[in-house]
C-alpha positions in Angstrom: -12.3 16.7 -13.1 -10.2 15.1 -15.9 -8.3 11.8 -15.6 -5.9 11.0 -18.1 -4.9 7.0 -18.0 -2.0 5.6 -20.0 -0.8 2.1 -19.4 1.3 -0.1 -21.4 1.2 -3.9 -21.4 -1.2 -6.8 -21.9 -4.8 -6.9 -20.9 -3.6 -7.7 -17.1 -2.0 -4.5 -17.2 -4.6 -2.5 -19.1 -7.8 -3.8 -18.0 -7.4 -2.7 -14.2 -6.9 1.0 -15.4 -9.8 0.6 -17.6 -12.0 -0.6 -14.9 -11.1 2.5 -12.8 -11.5 4.7 -15.7 -15.0 3.4 -16.4 -15.9 3.7 -12.6 -14.5 7.5 -12.7 -16.6 8.1 -15.8 -19.9 6.7 -14.1 -19.1 9.4 -11.4 -19.3 12.4 -13.9 -15.6 12.8 -14.6 -14.2 13.2 -17.9 -12.1 10.4 -18.8 -9.2 9.9 -21.8 -7.4 6.5 -22.3 -4.0 6.4 -23.8 -2.9 3.2 -24.9 -2.2 0.8 -27.8 -4.4 0.4 -30.6 -5.1 -3.2 -29.6 -7.4 -1.8 -26.8 -9.1 0.7 -28.6 -12.3 -1.2 -29.1 -12.6 -2.2 -25.4 -12.0 1.5 -24.5 -14.6 3.1 -27.0 -17.1 0.9 -26.3 -17.5 2.1 -22.9 -17.9 5.8 -24.3 -14.1 6.7 -23.1 -12.2 9.0 -25.1 -9.3 7.1 -26.9 -5.9 8.3 -27.9 -3.9 5.8 -29.7 -0.4 5.3 -28.3 1.3 2.6 -30.6 -0.6 0.6 -33.3 -2.5 -2.9 -33.0 0.0 -4.3 -35.4 3.2 -3.1 -33.2 1.4 -5.1 -30.3 0.8 -8.2 -32.1 4.3 -8.2 -33.5 5.8 -7.6 -29.8 3.8 -10.6 -28.5 4.6 -12.6 -31.7 8.3 -12.8 -30.4 9.1 -15.6 -27.9 11.5 -13.2 -26.0 8.5 -11.6 -24.5 8.2 -14.7 -22.4 11.5 -15.3 -21.4 12.6 -14.7 -17.7 15.8 -12.8 -18.5 15.0 -11.0 -22.1 11.2 -10.3 -21.4 11.9 -6.8 -20.0 14.3 -5.7 -22.6 11.9 -7.0 -25.3 9.0 -5.2 -23.9 11.0 -1.8 -23.7 12.7 -2.1 -27.0 9.5 -3.0 -29.1 6.8 -1.1 -27.5 8.0 1.5 -25.1 11.2 3.1 -26.5 9.4 4.5 -29.6 6.4 5.4 -27.5 8.0 7.6 -25.0 7.8 10.8 -26.8 4.4 10.2 -28.1 3.5 9.4 -24.5 4.8 12.8 -23.3 3.2 14.6 -26.2 -0.1 13.4 -25.5 0.1 14.4 -21.8 1.3 18.0 -22.9 -1.6 18.3 -25.2 -4.1 16.8 -23.1 -3.0 18.8 -20.0 -3.7 22.2 -22.0 -7.5 21.5 -21.9 -7.6 22.2 -18.2 -7.1 20.7 -14.7 -6.4 17.0 -14.9 -4.7 14.0 -13.2 -2.5 11.6 -15.1 -2.1 8.0 -14.2 0.4 5.6 -15.6 1.6 2.2 -14.9 5.2 1.1 -14.3 6.1 1.9 -17.9 4.7 5.2 -17.8 8.1 6.7 -18.5 6.7 9.6 -21.0 4.1 10.6 -18.3 6.8 10.7 -15.5 8.6 13.2 -18.1 5.6 15.2 -18.5 5.5 15.5 -14.7 9.0 16.9 -14.4 8.9 18.9 -17.5 5.4 20.4 -17.5 5.0 20.3 -13.6 1.6 18.5 -14.1 0.4 15.8 -11.5 1.1 12.2 -12.7 0.5 9.1 -10.3 1.8 5.5 -10.7 -0.6 2.7 -10.5 1.1 -0.7 -9.8 -1.3 -3.7 -10.4 1.6 -6.1 -9.4 3.6 -6.2 -6.3 6.8 -7.4 -8.0 7.6 -4.0 -9.3 7.7 -2.4 -5.8 11.3 -3.7 -4.5 11.7 -4.2 -0.6 14.8 -5.2 0.9 12.7 -6.2 3.9 10.4 -8.8 2.3 11.6 -9.2 -1.6 9.5 -9.9 -4.4 10.3 -13.3 -6.2 12.2 -12.1 -9.4 14.0 -14.2 -12.1 17.5 -14.9 -11.2 17.5 -13.4 -7.5 17.9 -16.3 -4.9 19.4 -16.6 -1.5 19.3 -14.7 1.9 17.7 -11.3 1.9 20.9 -9.4 1.8 22.1 -11.2 -0.9 18.7 -10.9 -2.9 18.9 -7.1 -2.3 22.6 -7.1 -3.7 21.5 -8.9 -6.9 18.6 -6.8 -7.3 20.8 -3.5 -7.1 23.1 -5.0 -9.5 20.4 -6.2 -12.0 19.0 -2.6 -11.8 22.4 -1.0 -12.6 23.4 -3.5 -15.3 20.2 -4.5 -16.7 17.2 -2.4 -16.1 19.2 1.0 -16.4 21.2 -0.2 -19.4 18.1 -1.1 -21.1 16.1 2.1 -20.4 18.4 4.9 -19.6 20.0 5.4 -23.2 16.5 6.2 -24.6 15.2 7.8 -21.6 18.0 10.2 -21.0 18.3 11.2 -24.4 14.8 12.3 -24.5 15.3 14.0 -21.1 18.3 16.2 -22.5 16.1 17.1 -25.4 13.7 18.4 -23.0 16.2 20.3 -20.8 16.1 17.4 -18.0 19.0 16.0 -16.1 20.0 12.4 -16.5 18.3 9.6 -14.3 19.3 6.1 -13.1 18.0 3.6 -10.6 15.0 3.3 -13.2 13.2 0.5 -10.6 13.1 3.4 -7.9 12.3 6.3 -10.5 9.2 4.7 -11.8 7.3 5.5 -8.7 5.9 8.9 -9.1 6.6 11.4 -6.2 2.9 12.7 -6.4 1.6 9.4 -5.5 1.7 5.3 -5.9 -1.6 3.4 -5.9 -1.1 -0.5 -5.5 -4.2 -2.4 -6.6 -3.7 -5.5 -4.5 -4.7 -6.1 -0.9 -2.4 -6.5 2.0 -3.1 -9.9 2.6 -1.7 -10.6 -0.8 1.4 -8.2 -0.6 1.6 -6.6 2.7 3.1 -3.1 2.7 6.7 -2.9 3.6 8.4 -0.1 5.4 10.8 0.6 2.7 8.1 1.1 0.1 7.6 4.7 -1.2 6.1 6.7 1.6 3.1 8.0 -0.7 1.9 4.5 -1.5 -1.8 3.6 -0.9 -3.0 0.1 -1.2 -6.6 -0.7 -2.7 -7.8 -3.9 -3.9 -7.8 -6.1 -6.9 -9.7 -4.3 -9.8 -11.4 -7.3 -11.0 -12.6 -5.8 -14.1 -13.0 -7.9 -17.2 -15.7 -7.9 -20.1 -18.1 -8.9 -17.3 -20.8 -7.3 -19.1 -20.7 -9.7 -22.0 -22.2 -13.2 -21.6 -20.3 -16.2 -21.9 -20.4 -17.6 -25.5 -23.3 -20.0 -26.0 -21.1 -23.0 -26.8 -19.4 -22.3 -23.3 -22.9 -22.0 -21.5 -23.7 -25.5 -23.2 -20.7 -27.1 -22.3 -20.8 -26.0 -18.7 -24.5 -27.3 -18.3 -23.5 -30.6 -19.7 -21.3 -31.7 -17.0 -19.0 -31.3 -14.1 -16.9 -28.3 -13.4 -14.1 -28.3 -15.7 -10.4 -27.2 -15.7 -9.8 -23.8 -17.0 -6.4 -23.4 -18.9 -4.6 -20.1 -20.2 -1.1 -19.3 -21.1 -2.0 -15.5 -20.9 -4.1 -13.4 -23.5 -1.1 -12.3 -25.3 0.8 -15.4 -25.4 1.3 -17.0 -29.1 3.4 -19.7 -28.0 1.4 -22.0 -26.1 1.2 -25.2 -28.1 3.3 -27.1 -25.5 0.9 -25.9 -22.7 -2.2 -26.9 -24.3 -0.9 -30.2 -25.3 0.3 -30.9 -21.7 -3.3 -29.4 -20.6 -5.3 -31.9 -22.7 -3.0 -34.8 -21.4 -3.4 -33.8 -17.9 -7.3 -33.6 -18.1 -7.5 -36.9 -19.7 -5.7 -38.4 -16.9 -7.6 -36.7 -14.3 -10.7 -37.7 -16.1 -11.8 -34.0 -16.1 -13.5 -31.6 -18.4 -11.5 -28.8 -19.8 -11.9 -25.3 -21.3 -8.8 -23.9 -23.3 -8.9 -20.1 -23.5 -6.7 -18.3 -26.1 -7.3 -15.8 -28.9 -4.7 -17.8 -30.9 -6.3 -20.9 -31.8 -3.5 -22.1 -34.2 -1.5 -23.1 -31.0 -4.2 -25.7 -29.8 -3.9 -29.4 -30.7 -5.6 -30.1 -34.1 -8.0 -32.5 -32.7 -9.9 -32.2 -29.2 -11.5 -35.0 -27.0 -15.2 -34.3 -26.5 -14.5 -33.3 -23.2 -12.2 -30.5 -24.0 -13.4 -27.4 -25.9 -11.7 -24.1 -26.6 -12.7 -20.3 -26.5 -11.2 -17.1 -28.1 -12.5 -15.2 -25.0 -14.7 -15.5 -22.0 -14.8 -13.3 -19.1 -13.2 -14.9 -16.1 -15.6 -13.2 -13.7 -18.4 -15.3 -15.3 -16.7 -18.5 -16.2 -14.0 -19.1 -13.1 -16.9 -19.3 -10.4 -18.2 -22.5 -12.3 -14.7 -24.1 -12.9 -12.9 -26.8 -10.7 -9.4 -25.1 -11.0 -7.5 -22.6 -13.1 -4.0 -23.3 -14.9 -2.5 -20.2 -16.0 0.5 -18.2 -16.5 0.6 -16.2 -13.3 -0.4 -12.7 -14.5 -1.7 -10.7 -11.6 -5.2 -10.3 -13.2 -5.7 -13.8 -14.0 -4.6 -14.8 -10.4 -7.0 -12.2 -9.0 -10.0 -13.6 -11.0 -9.2 -17.2 -9.7 -8.7 -15.8 -6.0 -12.3 -14.1 -6.4 -13.7 -17.3 -7.8 -12.5 -19.3 -5.1 -11.0 -22.0 -7.1 -7.4 -23.5 -6.8 -4.6 -22.4 -9.2 -1.6 -23.9 -10.8 0.7 -21.7 -12.3 3.4 -21.8 -14.9 5.4 -18.6 -14.5 7.5 -17.4 -17.6 8.5 -13.8 -17.0 8.0 -10.7 -15.5 6.0 -10.7 -12.5 4.8 -14.2 -12.7 7.1 -15.8 -10.4 6.4 -13.5 -7.6 2.6 -14.0 -8.1 3.2 -17.7 -8.0 5.1 -17.6 -5.0 2.2 -15.7 -3.2 -0.4 -17.9 -4.2 1.6 -21.0 -2.9 2.3 -19.1 0.4 -1.6 -18.7 0.7 -2.1 -22.3 0.3 -4.4 -22.2 -2.6 -2.1 -23.2 -5.4 1.1 -24.5 -6.7 3.5 -23.8 -9.6 5.2 -25.7 -12.4 8.1 -24.9 -14.4 7.8 -24.5 -18.4 10.5 -27.3 -18.5 8.7 -29.8 -16.3 5.2 -28.8 -17.7 4.0 -32.3 -19.1 0.6 -33.6 -18.8 2.0 -36.2 -16.3 3.5 -33.8 -14.1 0.6 -31.4 -14.2 -1.8 -34.1 -13.6 0.3 -34.9 -10.5 0.2 -31.2 -9.0 -3.4 -30.7 -10.1 -4.6 -33.8 -8.2 -4.1 -32.6 -4.4 -5.2 -29.1 -5.3 -8.5 -30.6 -6.5 -9.2 -33.0 -3.9 -7.8 -31.3 -0.8 -10.4 -29.9 1.7 -7.8 -27.7 3.3 -7.1 -26.0 0.0 -11.0 -25.7 -0.7 -11.5 -24.0 2.6 -8.5 -21.7 2.2 -10.0 -20.8 -1.6 -13.4 -20.0 -0.1 -12.0 -18.0 2.9 -9.9 -15.8 0.3 -12.8 -15.5 -1.9 -15.0 -14.0 0.8 -12.6 -11.1 1.2 -13.2 -10.3 -2.3 -17.0 -10.8 -2.5 -17.6 -7.0 -2.7 -15.4 -6.6 -5.8 -14.8 -3.0 -4.9 -11.5 -2.5 -6.2 -12.3 -0.3 -8.9 -14.4 2.0 -6.8 -11.7 2.1 -4.0 -8.9 3.0 -6.6 -11.3 5.7 -8.1 -11.9 7.1 -4.7 -8.2 7.6 -4.1 -7.6 9.2 -7.5 -10.4 11.6 -6.9 -9.0 12.4 -3.6 -5.7 13.2 -5.1 -7.0 15.1 -8.0 -8.6 17.6 -5.6 -5.8 17.8 -3.1 
């Protein structure tokens, strides 16, 4: 069987699908990965066929704009800079690849071109969601920017936001392409992005319980927990870990180029707590010019290897990073900026294994005050260990692959 994966987004969106793709390839299936050129090397390194959907420079230009990390402007920015121009190309890629023979297409929340192919070409396309925030429920609403109050009010706010913000952003370009393909216009995009052929949610029910008003064809698996775990930690990280106590680990997100304030606060907080720290970013220009000897930086370190040896994780709240910290059994402090990060932060707090701090209040003093009880509480430590035990098998990629295999042969 052939599987055609096509995710849009940053590493937290792409790597879960890549983990499932690698698993399916190991089972003898043919796999093609259609995504932005920024991830080409990660895909081809595993011997998977790669099709470019947008250039690496387009990705870097998009992430170089602060709107990406704005709670209200982030969605529009992603669509206008990465998705709108690629809708036709994604459709054409599926049209071409399905001609090779029976296949199953897998897209994420932004896979509008794939859903077009499903309708026009009558080919099977399923949606894979890595974050609970994109599956709206009026029964148990996810935490989204600007939505507050009792549940009935949250549902009203969401429906207004879908109509006047999401639809107004997506529908003009999407429906233009639909007309060219002879398809009727659509609306209510936050419902339309769930494929009728199947929805896979790659997060466990204890993190986000399934709701009665979710799509009826939804299957939950578990966190994919895939990163470049085959890579060893850089020698300087290994030497640093061996030289002292477990450090704090800080990252504002793999694509975030606006983390200067975040890292300044990180260094300050680590000093106040007398803790060692590792700062993770592929954009070193945002780091403080001179770091104390108790703090080092790394362009990349596989979290599956680093976090089990850390004391705590301070991050932006991306679901991939959140899941890796859960698996490592360490507390988390989240500075949510946009997208699904507010919802993930709320779920971490409800589980009793972390806290959050808004960007406006993210100073070294406030950060240290929030981190201290997380680092010293035996109750937090016990809850972290209990949840990590649920992820000890790290079989999310395998379980997701099994669901996709079943749907492909149904």
